[in-house]
C-alpha positions, 0 to 999 in steps of 0.5 A: 255242169250244164253246157260243159262236157266231161273233157272240159272238167279238170279233176281235183288233183295234187298235180294241179295244185303243184302246177299253180304253185309253181306258176306263182313262184315263177312269176315272183321269181321274175319280179325279184330280178326286175325293177318291181321292188324299187317301183313298189318302194316308190309307190309306198313313199308317195303314199306316206307323203300324201298321208303325212300331208292330210291326203288319202289313198283311194283304191278301185278295181273290178271283180277280184280286183275290187275285193283286193281294193277293199282288202288293201284299204282295210289294212290301212284303215285298220292295222297291218302288222301292229296296232296304230291309228287308222290311216285315210284309205277308201275302197270305191267298190265297197260303196254299193249304193254309189256304184249302182246309182252312178252305173244306172244314171250315167254308165258303168264306165263312170262308177269310179271316176265320179267317186274319185272326183267327189271324194279325192283331192289334189295330192291324194294317191289313187290306185287302179287295179286291172289285170288287163290294164284295159278296164274302161272304168278303171282307166277313166278314173285314172284319167279323171284323177290325174286331171284333178291333180292326184297321183295315179298308180296302176297295178296291171298284168304284163301288157299294161294296157291303157292303164299303163299309158294314163297312170303316172306310175304302173307296176306290170306283173310279168304274167297275163294269167288273171289269177297269177296277176291278182296274187302278185298284186295282193303281195305287192299291196301287202308290202306297200301297207307294211312300209307305209305303216312302218314309215308313219309309225316307227317303232324302236327296234 
């Protein structure tokens, strides 16, 4: 690969896979012993309350976190564990035309904030995913949502960054490795979707 020396290349190996799996397990073990489980339940309850009252859940993030935003919104709009009516959820990064128009006409820092203010209402729940906690467009959207009366949630890495300062609720994954944080956020997101679905559409046991 251009610009890379042979010493920069990590060869495929079973050991590497095992190391990464061990890192993932270690992060989740830390999450088990902390307050993250209770925080996750609190966020699920907030979403249930909002959806029951006609609100919606709005997800956003950049790069891999953008894909996670789309993934989680799809789990609510479609289904997670069983068939049921769709739930009101939006993934802002999926709106390519809006993203590029706002980025071009204003700035990239505004691509989520302007969408949040256009589509969101007081009582909605917005979820910003940012591994560093400092993505300017995510922080800006959280600020805009809070000012408009929406409930703000940030899912971040260990440091929390500015996202932890501006969001009403913040879950900090105990890692600063981007891959491990994204894996954990998706796991937490799945747990939230499962709880929301079960609360809104209880099934006989």
